[in-house]
PDB file of N, CA, C and O in Angstrom:
ATOM      1  N   MET A   1     -74.518 125.268  80.140  1.00  0.00           N
ATOM      2  CA  MET A   1     -73.593 124.635  81.044  1.00  0.00           C
ATOM      3  C   MET A   1     -72.903 125.439  81.699  1.00  0.00           C
ATOM      4  O   MET A   1     -72.180 126.199  81.054  1.00  0.00           O
ATOM      5  N   SER A   2     -72.911 125.526  83.215  1.00  0.00           N
ATOM      6  CA  SER A   2     -72.250 126.522  84.007  1.00  0.00           C
ATOM      7  C   SER A   2     -70.502 126.568  83.744  1.00  0.00           C
ATOM      8  O   SER A   2     -70.037 125.480  83.405  1.00  0.00           O
ATOM      9  N   LYS A   3     -69.730 127.458  83.842  1.00  0.00           N
ATOM     10  CA  LYS A   3     -68.584 127.783  84.132  1.00  0.00           C
ATOM     11  C   LYS A   3     -68.108 126.660  84.526  1.00  0.00           C
ATOM     12  O   LYS A   3     -67.425 126.036  83.715  1.00  0.00           O
ATOM     13  N   ALA A   4     -68.317 126.139  85.761  1.00  0.00           N
ATOM     14  CA  ALA A   4     -67.498 125.247  86.434  1.00  0.00           C
ATOM     15  C   ALA A   4     -67.779 123.863  85.900  1.00  0.00           C
ATOM     16  O   ALA A   4     -66.945 123.018  86.226  1.00  0.00           O
ATOM     17  N   LEU A   5     -68.889 123.415  85.065  1.00  0.00           N
ATOM     18  CA  LEU A   5     -68.975 122.081  84.790  1.00  0.00           C
ATOM     19  C   LEU A   5     -68.349 122.359  83.605  1.00  0.00           C
ATOM     20  O   LEU A   5     -67.682 121.384  83.258  1.00  0.00           O
ATOM     21  N   GLU A   6     -68.260 123.514  82.635  1.00  0.00           N
ATOM     22  CA  GLU A   6     -67.342 123.672  81.426  1.00  0.00           C
ATOM     23  C   GLU A   6     -66.207 122.941  81.624  1.00  0.00           C
ATOM     24  O   GLU A   6     -65.833 121.934  81.023  1.00  0.00           O
ATOM     25  N   PHE A   7     -65.304 123.983  83.195  1.00  0.00           N
ATOM     26  CA  PHE A   7     -64.072 123.916  83.442  1.00  0.00           C
ATOM     27  C   PHE A   7     -63.831 122.237  83.609  1.00  0.00           C
ATOM     28  O   PHE A   7     -63.077 121.474  83.006  1.00  0.00           O
ATOM     29  N   ILE A   8     -64.962 121.980  84.865  1.00  0.00           N
ATOM     30  CA  ILE A   8     -64.485 120.171  85.081  1.00  0.00           C
ATOM     31  C   ILE A   8     -64.537 119.491  83.741  1.00  0.00           C
ATOM     32  O   ILE A   8     -63.507 118.860  83.509  1.00  0.00           O
ATOM     33  N   ASP A   9     -65.352 119.448  82.894  1.00  0.00           N
ATOM     34  CA  ASP A   9     -65.269 118.427  81.639  1.00  0.00           C
ATOM     35  C   ASP A   9     -63.808 119.017  80.970  1.00  0.00           C
ATOM     36  O   ASP A   9     -62.986 118.101  80.941  1.00  0.00           O
ATOM     37  N   PHE A  10     -63.365 120.052  80.529  1.00  0.00           N
ATOM     38  CA  PHE A  10     -62.123 120.101  80.034  1.00  0.00           C
ATOM     39  C   PHE A  10     -61.125 119.585  80.636  1.00  0.00           C
ATOM     40  O   PHE A  10     -60.348 118.906  79.965  1.00  0.00           O
ATOM     41  N   TRP A  11     -60.886 119.774  82.074  1.00  0.00           N
ATOM     42  CA  TRP A  11     -59.788 119.194  82.691  1.00  0.00           C
ATOM     43  C   TRP A  11     -59.885 117.756  83.109  1.00  0.00           C
ATOM     44  O   TRP A  11     -58.880 117.115  83.413  1.00  0.00           O
ATOM     45  N   VAL A  12     -60.923 117.322  83.122  1.00  0.00           N
ATOM     46  CA  VAL A  12     -60.964 115.914  83.230  1.00  0.00           C
ATOM     47  C   VAL A  12     -60.656 115.268  81.986  1.00  0.00           C
ATOM     48  O   VAL A  12     -60.086 114.177  82.021  1.00  0.00           O
ATOM     49  N   GLU A  13     -60.965 115.811  80.870  1.00  0.00           N
ATOM     50  CA  GLU A  13     -60.534 115.579  79.493  1.00  0.00           C
ATOM     51  C   GLU A  13     -58.685 115.564  79.283  1.00  0.00           C
ATOM     52  O   GLU A  13     -57.884 114.799  78.745  1.00  0.00           O
ATOM     53  N   ASN A  14     -58.615 116.595  79.884  1.00  0.00           N
ATOM     54  CA  ASN A  14     -56.926 116.460  79.490  1.00  0.00           C
ATOM     55  C   ASN A  14     -56.076 116.069  80.831  1.00  0.00           C
ATOM     56  O   ASN A  14     -54.856 116.230  80.814  1.00  0.00           O
ATOM     57  N   SER A  15     -56.438 115.784  81.474  1.00  0.00           N
ATOM     58  CA  SER A  15     -55.842 115.416  83.197  1.00  0.00           C
ATOM     59  C   SER A  15     -56.143 113.791  83.678  1.00  0.00           C
ATOM     60  O   SER A  15     -55.335 113.164  84.363  1.00  0.00           O
ATOM     61  N   ILE A  16     -57.461 113.215  83.192  1.00  0.00           N
ATOM     62  CA  ILE A  16     -57.183 111.711  83.583  1.00  0.00           C
ATOM     63  C   ILE A  16     -57.051 111.216  82.511  1.00  0.00           C
ATOM     64  O   ILE A  16     -57.560 111.518  81.431  1.00  0.00           O
ATOM     65  N   HIS A  17     -56.079 110.120  82.893  1.00  0.00           N
ATOM     66  CA  HIS A  17     -55.755 109.276  81.607  1.00  0.00           C
ATOM     67  C   HIS A  17     -55.430 108.008  82.312  1.00  0.00           C
ATOM     68  O   HIS A  17     -54.827 107.973  83.385  1.00  0.00           O
ATOM     69  N   PRO A  18     -55.841 107.007  81.684  1.00  0.00           N
ATOM     70  CA  PRO A  18     -55.431 105.503  82.252  1.00  0.00           C
ATOM     71  C   PRO A  18     -53.950 105.273  82.618  1.00  0.00           C
ATOM     72  O   PRO A  18     -53.037 105.953  82.149  1.00  0.00           O
ATOM     73  N   ALA A  19     -53.778 104.218  83.530  1.00  0.00           N
ATOM     74  CA  ALA A  19     -52.444 103.847  83.805  1.00  0.00           C
ATOM     75  C   ALA A  19     -51.879 103.311  82.715  1.00  0.00           C
ATOM     76  O   ALA A  19     -52.648 102.980  81.812  1.00  0.00           O
ATOM     77  N   GLU A  20     -50.426 103.098  82.531  1.00  0.00           N
ATOM     78  CA  GLU A  20     -49.967 102.926  81.243  1.00  0.00           C
ATOM     79  C   GLU A  20     -49.858 101.429  81.430  1.00  0.00           C
ATOM     80  O   GLU A  20     -50.029 100.939  82.546  1.00  0.00           O
ATOM     81  N   GLU A  21     -49.585 100.702  80.395  1.00  0.00           N
ATOM     82  CA  GLU A  21     -49.149  99.370  80.161  1.00  0.00           C
ATOM     83  C   GLU A  21     -47.956  99.030  80.961  1.00  0.00           C
ATOM     84  O   GLU A  21     -47.083  99.858  81.223  1.00  0.00           O
ATOM     85  N   PHE A  22     -47.929  97.717  81.370  1.00  0.00           N
ATOM     86  CA  PHE A  22     -46.426  97.187  82.057  1.00  0.00           C
ATOM     87  C   PHE A  22     -45.953  98.377  83.218  1.00  0.00           C
ATOM     88  O   PHE A  22     -44.765  98.682  83.318  1.00  0.00           O
ATOM     89  N   GLN A  23     -46.780  98.877  83.896  1.00  0.00           N
ATOM     90  CA  GLN A  23     -46.452 100.185  84.856  1.00  0.00           C
ATOM     91  C   GLN A  23     -45.381 101.415  84.673  1.00  0.00           C
ATOM     92  O   GLN A  23     -44.669 102.033  85.465  1.00  0.00           O
ATOM     93  N   ALA A  24     -45.633 101.489  83.067  1.00  0.00           N
ATOM     94  CA  ALA A  24     -44.621 102.245  83.033  1.00  0.00           C
ATOM     95  C   ALA A  24     -44.821 103.711  83.553  1.00  0.00           C
ATOM     96  O   ALA A  24     -45.972 104.135  83.451  1.00  0.00           O
ATOM     97  N   PRO A  25     -43.829 104.604  84.127  1.00  0.00           N
ATOM     98  CA  PRO A  25     -44.103 106.084  84.546  1.00  0.00           C
ATOM     99  C   PRO A  25     -45.328 106.550  83.719  1.00  0.00           C
ATOM    100  O   PRO A  25     -45.520 106.018  82.626  1.00  0.00           O
ATOM    101  N   GLY A  26     -46.137 107.474  84.154  1.00  0.00           N
ATOM    102  CA  GLY A  26     -47.142 107.988  83.089  1.00  0.00           C
ATOM    103  C   GLY A  26     -47.831 108.735  84.001  1.00  0.00           C
ATOM    104  O   GLY A  26     -47.378 109.128  85.076  1.00  0.00           O
ATOM    105  N   ALA A  27     -49.362 109.008  83.400  1.00  0.00           N
ATOM    106  CA  ALA A  27     -50.391 109.780  84.006  1.00  0.00           C
ATOM    107  C   ALA A  27     -50.352 108.924  85.447  1.00  0.00           C
ATOM    108  O   ALA A  27     -50.102 107.746  85.700  1.00  0.00           O
ATOM    109  N   SER A  28     -50.810 110.370  86.480  1.00  0.00           N
ATOM    110  CA  SER A  28     -50.917 109.836  87.842  1.00  0.00           C
ATOM    111  C   SER A  28     -52.611 109.134  88.264  1.00  0.00           C
ATOM    112  O   SER A  28     -53.788 109.421  88.044  1.00  0.00           O
ATOM    113  N   GLN A  29     -51.960 108.252  88.863  1.00  0.00           N
ATOM    114  CA  GLN A  29     -53.597 107.115  89.593  1.00  0.00           C
ATOM    115  C   GLN A  29     -54.093 107.642  90.797  1.00  0.00           C
ATOM    116  O   GLN A  29     -55.097 107.204  91.359  1.00  0.00           O
ATOM    117  N   ASP A  30     -53.160 108.905  91.347  1.00  0.00           N
ATOM    118  CA  ASP A  30     -53.459 109.150  92.896  1.00  0.00           C
ATOM    119  C   ASP A  30     -54.722 109.996  92.668  1.00  0.00           C
ATOM    120  O   ASP A  30     -54.716 110.978  91.926  1.00  0.00           O
ATOM    121  N   ASP A  31     -55.853 109.554  93.369  1.00  0.00           N
ATOM    122  CA  ASP A  31     -56.999 110.462  93.264  1.00  0.00           C
ATOM    123  C   ASP A  31     -56.788 111.559  94.259  1.00  0.00           C
ATOM    124  O   ASP A  31     -57.693 112.394  94.280  1.00  0.00           O
ATOM    125  N   ALA A  32     -55.850 111.731  95.043  1.00  0.00           N
ATOM    126  CA  ALA A  32     -55.720 112.800  96.231  1.00  0.00           C
ATOM    127  C   ALA A  32     -55.119 113.757  95.459  1.00  0.00           C
ATOM    128  O   ALA A  32     -55.354 114.963  95.389  1.00  0.00           O
ATOM    129  N   GLU A  33     -54.122 112.918  94.751  1.00  0.00           N
ATOM    130  CA  GLU A  33     -53.175 114.329  93.754  1.00  0.00           C
ATOM    131  C   GLU A  33     -53.951 115.172  92.685  1.00  0.00           C
ATOM    132  O   GLU A  33     -53.849 116.376  92.452  1.00  0.00           O
ATOM    133  N   LEU A  34     -54.734 114.255  92.110  1.00  0.00           N
ATOM    134  CA  LEU A  34     -55.477 114.748  90.972  1.00  0.00           C
ATOM    135  C   LEU A  34     -56.662 115.720  91.510  1.00  0.00           C
ATOM    136  O   LEU A  34     -56.912 116.769  90.917  1.00  0.00           O
ATOM    137  N   THR A  35     -57.268 115.376  92.487  1.00  0.00           N
ATOM    138  CA  THR A  35     -58.374 116.397  92.983  1.00  0.00           C
ATOM    139  C   THR A  35     -57.873 117.869  93.424  1.00  0.00           C
ATOM    140  O   THR A  35     -58.463 118.923  93.190  1.00  0.00           O
ATOM    141  N   SER A  36     -56.435 117.676  94.237  1.00  0.00           N
ATOM    142  CA  SER A  36     -55.931 118.966  94.412  1.00  0.00           C
ATOM    143  C   SER A  36     -55.396 119.716  93.457  1.00  0.00           C
ATOM    144  O   SER A  36     -55.348 120.945  93.518  1.00  0.00           O
ATOM    145  N   ARG A  37     -54.860 118.870  92.299  1.00  0.00           N
ATOM    146  CA  ARG A  37     -54.603 119.773  91.049  1.00  0.00           C
ATOM    147  C   ARG A  37     -55.809 120.351  90.332  1.00  0.00           C
ATOM    148  O   ARG A  37     -55.696 121.391  89.683  1.00  0.00           O
ATOM    149  N   LEU A  38     -57.357 119.480  90.470  1.00  0.00           N
ATOM    150  CA  LEU A  38     -58.084 120.049  89.824  1.00  0.00           C
ATOM    151  C   LEU A  38     -58.656 121.271  90.613  1.00  0.00           C
ATOM    152  O   LEU A  38     -58.828 122.294  89.951  1.00  0.00           O
ATOM    153  N   VAL A  39     -58.942 121.296  91.803  1.00  0.00           N
ATOM    154  CA  VAL A  39     -59.266 122.319  92.707  1.00  0.00           C
ATOM    155  C   VAL A  39     -58.500 123.548  92.857  1.00  0.00           C
ATOM    156  O   VAL A  39     -59.030 124.632  93.099  1.00  0.00           O
ATOM    157  N   ALA A  40     -56.929 123.323  92.674  1.00  0.00           N
ATOM    158  CA  ALA A  40     -55.889 124.519  92.408  1.00  0.00           C
ATOM    159  C   ALA A  40     -56.273 125.258  90.968  1.00  0.00           C
ATOM    160  O   ALA A  40     -56.384 126.471  90.792  1.00  0.00           O
ATOM    161  N   ALA A  41     -56.477 124.024  89.823  1.00  0.00           N
ATOM    162  CA  ALA A  41     -56.717 124.745  88.537  1.00  0.00           C
ATOM    163  C   ALA A  41     -58.019 125.690  88.594  1.00  0.00           C
ATOM    164  O   ALA A  41     -58.013 126.911  88.437  1.00  0.00           O
ATOM    165  N   ALA A  42     -58.999 124.977  88.818  1.00  0.00           N
ATOM    166  CA  ALA A  42     -59.827 125.638  88.984  1.00  0.00           C
ATOM    167  C   ALA A  42     -59.851 127.110  89.468  1.00  0.00           C
ATOM    168  O   ALA A  42     -60.114 128.089  88.769  1.00  0.00           O
ATOM    169  N   LYS A  43     -59.486 127.097  90.966  1.00  0.00           N
ATOM    170  CA  LYS A  43     -59.109 128.207  91.663  1.00  0.00           C
ATOM    171  C   LYS A  43     -58.410 129.516  90.686  1.00  0.00           C
ATOM    172  O   LYS A  43     -58.563 130.732  90.797  1.00  0.00           O
ATOM    173  N   GLU A  44     -57.729 128.847  89.868  1.00  0.00           N
ATOM    174  CA  GLU A  44     -57.049 129.982  89.000  1.00  0.00           C
ATOM    175  C   GLU A  44     -57.953 130.297  87.800  1.00  0.00           C
ATOM    176  O   GLU A  44     -57.517 131.182  87.063  1.00  0.00           O
ATOM    177  N   GLN A  45     -58.755 129.920  87.569  1.00  0.00           N
ATOM    178  CA  GLN A  45     -60.078 130.085  86.722  1.00  0.00           C
ATOM    179  C   GLN A  45     -60.856 130.948  87.407  1.00  0.00           C
ATOM    180  O   GLN A  45     -61.565 131.563  86.611  1.00  0.00           O
ATOM    181  N   GLY A  46     -61.119 131.405  88.993  1.00  0.00           N
ATOM    182  CA  GLY A  46     -62.014 131.966  89.543  1.00  0.00           C
ATOM    183  C   GLY A  46     -63.230 130.989  89.650  1.00  0.00           C
ATOM    184  O   GLY A  46     -64.401 131.359  89.564  1.00  0.00           O
ATOM    185  N   ILE A  47     -62.831 129.727  89.844  1.00  0.00           N
ATOM    186  CA  ILE A  47     -64.305 128.787  89.770  1.00  0.00           C
ATOM    187  C   ILE A  47     -63.389 128.049  91.463  1.00  0.00           C
ATOM    188  O   ILE A  47     -62.242 127.625  91.600  1.00  0.00           O
ATOM    189  N   SER A  48     -64.565 128.187  92.500  1.00  0.00           N
ATOM    190  CA  SER A  48     -64.358 127.831  93.936  1.00  0.00           C
ATOM    191  C   SER A  48     -64.631 126.464  94.057  1.00  0.00           C
ATOM    192  O   SER A  48     -65.327 125.807  93.282  1.00  0.00           O
ATOM    193  N   GLU A  49     -63.874 125.936  95.374  1.00  0.00           N
ATOM    194  CA  GLU A  49     -63.865 124.116  95.671  1.00  0.00           C
ATOM    195  C   GLU A  49     -65.573 124.085  95.771  1.00  0.00           C
ATOM    196  O   GLU A  49     -66.074 122.976  95.588  1.00  0.00           O
ATOM    197  N   THR A  50     -66.523 125.248  96.054  1.00  0.00           N
ATOM    198  CA  THR A  50     -67.808 125.320  96.649  1.00  0.00           C
ATOM    199  C   THR A  50     -68.561 125.129  95.152  1.00  0.00           C
ATOM    200  O   THR A  50     -69.664 124.584  95.114  1.00  0.00           O
ATOM    201  N   ASP A  51     -68.066 125.489  94.223  1.00  0.00           N
ATOM    202  CA  ASP A  51     -68.630 125.893  92.693  1.00  0.00           C
ATOM    203  C   ASP A  51     -68.441 124.364  92.030  1.00  0.00           C
ATOM    204  O   ASP A  51     -69.375 123.955  91.341  1.00  0.00           O
ATOM    205  N   LEU A  52     -67.549 123.708  92.168  1.00  0.00           N
ATOM    206  CA  LEU A  52     -66.922 122.080  91.935  1.00  0.00           C
ATOM    207  C   LEU A  52     -67.948 121.410  92.637  1.00  0.00           C
ATOM    208  O   LEU A  52     -68.794 120.773  92.009  1.00  0.00           O
ATOM    209  N   GLN A  53     -67.966 121.482  93.854  1.00  0.00           N
ATOM    210  CA  GLN A  53     -68.949 120.429  94.791  1.00  0.00           C
ATOM    211  C   GLN A  53     -70.413 120.606  94.356  1.00  0.00           C
ATOM    212  O   GLN A  53     -71.091 119.630  94.033  1.00  0.00           O
ATOM    213  N   ARG A  54     -70.872 121.804  94.349  1.00  0.00           N
ATOM    214  CA  ARG A  54     -72.240 121.911  93.424  1.00  0.00           C
ATOM    215  C   ARG A  54     -72.639 121.330  92.292  1.00  0.00           C
ATOM    216  O   ARG A  54     -73.727 120.808  92.048  1.00  0.00           O
ATOM    217  N   GLU A  55     -71.549 121.469  91.508  1.00  0.00           N
ATOM    218  CA  GLU A  55     -71.816 120.167  90.140  1.00  0.00           C
ATOM    219  C   GLU A  55     -71.586 119.110  90.088  1.00  0.00           C
ATOM    220  O   GLU A  55     -72.256 118.418  89.321  1.00  0.00           O
ATOM    221  N   ILE A  56     -70.542 118.515  90.874  1.00  0.00           N
ATOM    222  CA  ILE A  56     -69.931 116.931  90.758  1.00  0.00           C
ATOM    223  C   ILE A  56     -70.387 116.532  92.513  1.00  0.00           C
ATOM    224  O   ILE A  56     -70.880 115.406  92.580  1.00  0.00           O
ATOM    225  N   GLY A  57     -70.334 116.956  93.307  1.00  0.00           N
ATOM    226  CA  GLY A  57     -70.553 116.473  94.463  1.00  0.00           C
ATOM    227  C   GLY A  57     -69.279 116.003  95.124  1.00  0.00           C
ATOM    228  O   GLY A  57     -68.615 117.018  95.332  1.00  0.00           O
ATOM    229  N   ASP A  58     -68.726 115.094  95.487  1.00  0.00           N
ATOM    230  CA  ASP A  58     -67.731 114.957  96.193  1.00  0.00           C
ATOM    231  C   ASP A  58     -66.652 114.549  95.073  1.00  0.00           C
ATOM    232  O   ASP A  58     -66.657 113.535  94.375  1.00  0.00           O
ATOM    233  N   ILE A  59     -65.713 115.618  95.087  1.00  0.00           N
ATOM    234  CA  ILE A  59     -64.797 115.838  94.070  1.00  0.00           C
ATOM    235  C   ILE A  59     -63.637 114.697  93.911  1.00  0.00           C
ATOM    236  O   ILE A  59     -63.093 114.363  92.858  1.00  0.00           O
ATOM    237  N   ARG A  60     -63.435 114.267  95.008  1.00  0.00           N
ATOM    238  CA  ARG A  60     -62.350 112.918  95.254  1.00  0.00           C
ATOM    239  C   ARG A  60     -63.029 111.668  94.458  1.00  0.00           C
ATOM    240  O   ARG A  60     -62.364 110.950  93.710  1.00  0.00           O
ATOM    241  N   GLY A  61     -64.277 111.500  94.669  1.00  0.00           N
ATOM    242  CA  GLY A  61     -65.082 110.589  94.313  1.00  0.00           C
ATOM    243  C   GLY A  61     -65.076 110.316  93.135  1.00  0.00           C
ATOM    244  O   GLY A  61     -64.774 109.252  92.595  1.00  0.00           O
ATOM    245  N   TYR A  62     -65.590 111.777  92.461  1.00  0.00           N
ATOM    246  CA  TYR A  62     -65.928 112.000  91.133  1.00  0.00           C
ATOM    247  C   TYR A  62     -64.527 111.408  90.235  1.00  0.00           C
ATOM    248  O   TYR A  62     -64.512 110.475  89.432  1.00  0.00           O
ATOM    249  N   ILE A  63     -63.474 112.220  90.636  1.00  0.00           N
ATOM    250  CA  ILE A  63     -62.239 111.880  90.076  1.00  0.00           C
ATOM    251  C   ILE A  63     -61.306 110.131  90.065  1.00  0.00           C
ATOM    252  O   ILE A  63     -60.430 109.576  89.403  1.00  0.00           O
ATOM    253  N   ARG A  64     -62.306 109.795  91.407  1.00  0.00           N
ATOM    254  CA  ARG A  64     -62.030 108.620  91.303  1.00  0.00           C
ATOM    255  C   ARG A  64     -62.649 107.426  90.576  1.00  0.00           C
ATOM    256  O   ARG A  64     -62.064 106.381  90.291  1.00  0.00           O
ATOM    257  N   ASP A  65     -63.981 107.755  90.307  1.00  0.00           N
ATOM    258  CA  ASP A  65     -64.871 107.318  89.603  1.00  0.00           C
ATOM    259  C   ASP A  65     -64.601 107.403  87.849  1.00  0.00           C
ATOM    260  O   ASP A  65     -65.007 106.603  87.006  1.00  0.00           O
ATOM    261  N   LYS A  66     -63.806 108.609  87.644  1.00  0.00           N
ATOM    262  CA  LYS A  66     -63.204 108.820  86.242  1.00  0.00           C
ATOM    263  C   LYS A  66     -62.062 107.941  85.911  1.00  0.00           C
ATOM    264  O   LYS A  66     -61.833 107.594  84.752  1.00  0.00           O
ATOM    265  N   LEU A  67     -61.255 107.534  87.051  1.00  0.00           N
ATOM    266  CA  LEU A  67     -60.019 107.012  86.579  1.00  0.00           C
ATOM    267  C   LEU A  67     -60.303 105.684  86.515  1.00  0.00           C
ATOM    268  O   LEU A  67     -59.515 105.018  85.843  1.00  0.00           O
ATOM    269  N   SER A  68     -61.353 105.023  87.110  1.00  0.00           N
ATOM    270  CA  SER A  68     -61.396 103.867  87.059  1.00  0.00           C
ATOM    271  C   SER A  68     -62.476 103.572  85.681  1.00  0.00           C
ATOM    272  O   SER A  68     -62.561 102.420  85.255  1.00  0.00           O
ATOM    273  N   ALA A  69     -63.154 104.518  85.135  1.00  0.00           N
ATOM    274  CA  ALA A  69     -63.879 104.488  83.754  1.00  0.00           C
ATOM    275  C   ALA A  69     -62.318 104.461  82.974  1.00  0.00           C
ATOM    276  O   ALA A  69     -62.111 103.543  82.181  1.00  0.00           O
ATOM    277  N   ALA A  70     -61.413 105.318  83.180  1.00  0.00           N
ATOM    278  CA  ALA A  70     -60.492 105.323  81.889  1.00  0.00           C
ATOM    279  C   ALA A  70     -59.945 104.166  81.738  1.00  0.00           C
ATOM    280  O   ALA A  70     -60.023 103.524  80.690  1.00  0.00           O
ATOM    281  N   ASN A  71     -59.193 103.696  83.017  1.00  0.00           N
ATOM    282  CA  ASN A  71     -58.556 102.238  83.187  1.00  0.00           C
ATOM    283  C   ASN A  71     -59.395 101.264  82.638  1.00  0.00           C
ATOM    284  O   ASN A  71     -58.887 100.388  81.939  1.00  0.00           O
ATOM    285  N   LYS A  72     -60.596 101.276  82.843  1.00  0.00           N
ATOM    286  CA  LYS A  72     -61.629  99.847  82.428  1.00  0.00           C
ATOM    287  C   LYS A  72     -61.506 100.162  80.841  1.00  0.00           C
ATOM    288  O   LYS A  72     -61.062  99.199  80.216  1.00  0.00           O
ATOM    289  N   ALA A  73     -61.762 101.145  80.167  1.00  0.00           N
ATOM    290  CA  ALA A  73     -62.259 101.333  79.025  1.00  0.00           C
ATOM    291  C   ALA A  73     -60.661 101.097  78.099  1.00  0.00           C
ATOM    292  O   ALA A  73     -60.634 100.567  76.988  1.00  0.00           O
ATOM    293  N   GLU A  74     -59.342 101.638  78.869  1.00  0.00           N
ATOM    294  CA  GLU A  74     -58.109 101.210  78.363  1.00  0.00           C
ATOM    295  C   GLU A  74     -57.948  99.540  78.282  1.00  0.00           C
ATOM    296  O   GLU A  74     -57.368  98.958  77.365  1.00  0.00           O
ATOM    297  N   ARG A  75     -58.530  98.948  79.338  1.00  0.00           N
ATOM    298  CA  ARG A  75     -58.512  97.564  79.423  1.00  0.00           C
ATOM    299  C   ARG A  75     -59.267  96.680  78.488  1.00  0.00           C
ATOM    300  O   ARG A  75     -59.078  95.490  78.234  1.00  0.00           O
ATOM    301  N   ALA A  76     -60.116  97.467  78.053  1.00  0.00           N
ATOM    302  CA  ALA A  76     -61.442  96.933  76.863  1.00  0.00           C
ATOM    303  C   ALA A  76     -60.603  96.972  75.843  1.00  0.00           C
ATOM    304  O   ALA A  76     -60.553  95.802  75.463  1.00  0.00           O
ATOM    305  N   ARG A  77     -60.042  97.491  75.296  1.00  0.00           N
ATOM    306  CA  ARG A  77     -58.871  97.935  74.077  1.00  0.00           C
ATOM    307  C   ARG A  77     -58.496  96.807  73.645  1.00  0.00           C
ATOM    308  O   ARG A  77     -57.813  96.249  74.504  1.00  0.00           O
ATOM    309  N   PRO A  78     -58.654  96.000  72.416  1.00  0.00           N
ATOM    310  CA  PRO A  78     -58.093  94.964  71.722  1.00  0.00           C
ATOM    311  C   PRO A  78     -56.550  95.544  72.064  1.00  0.00           C
ATOM    312  O   PRO A  78     -56.204  96.724  72.010  1.00  0.00           O
ATOM    313  N   GLY A  79     -55.643  94.279  72.464  1.00  0.00           N
ATOM    314  CA  GLY A  79     -54.400  93.898  72.477  1.00  0.00           C
ATOM    315  C   GLY A  79     -53.872  94.516  73.336  1.00  0.00           C
ATOM    316  O   GLY A  79     -52.642  94.472  73.358  1.00  0.00           O
ATOM    317  N   ARG A  80     -54.828  95.604  74.721  1.00  0.00           N
ATOM    318  CA  ARG A  80     -54.238  96.182  75.701  1.00  0.00           C
ATOM    319  C   ARG A  80     -54.296  95.293  76.950  1.00  0.00           C
ATOM    320  O   ARG A  80     -55.231  94.503  77.083  1.00  0.00           O
ATOM    321  N   SER A  81     -53.257  95.405  77.931  1.00  0.00           N
ATOM    322  CA  SER A  81     -53.338  94.572  79.164  1.00  0.00           C
ATOM    323  C   SER A  81     -52.952  95.415  80.552  1.00  0.00           C
ATOM    324  O   SER A  81     -52.206  94.824  81.332  1.00  0.00           O
ATOM    325  N   VAL A  82     -53.275  96.373  80.813  1.00  0.00           N
ATOM    326  CA  VAL A  82     -53.500  97.686  81.681  1.00  0.00           C
ATOM    327  C   VAL A  82     -53.616  96.519  82.965  1.00  0.00           C
ATOM    328  O   VAL A  82     -54.187  95.439  82.814  1.00  0.00           O
ATOM    329  N   LYS A  83     -53.024  96.915  84.128  1.00  0.00           N
ATOM    330  CA  LYS A  83     -53.076  96.151  85.643  1.00  0.00           C
ATOM    331  C   LYS A  83     -54.151  97.022  86.432  1.00  0.00           C
ATOM    332  O   LYS A  83     -54.441  96.740  87.595  1.00  0.00           O
TER     333      LYS A  83
END
């Protein structure tokens, strides 16, 4: 596994979270903001935006897909009602 992909997996696991129930303040659902954070964090680790794109393609689209999957999984949990 490449350094970039390893970093992406770690970052997503720790930074992409479903919307909180009842619209309480919580995890960001703004894909542009999260994309910017990922690129900045990767840069701090010596990983360029080009390296990220090489691994996942469109970074913002990738983040959007991960957010959607996290929200869908949360809605599917028994007793949860994320909007």
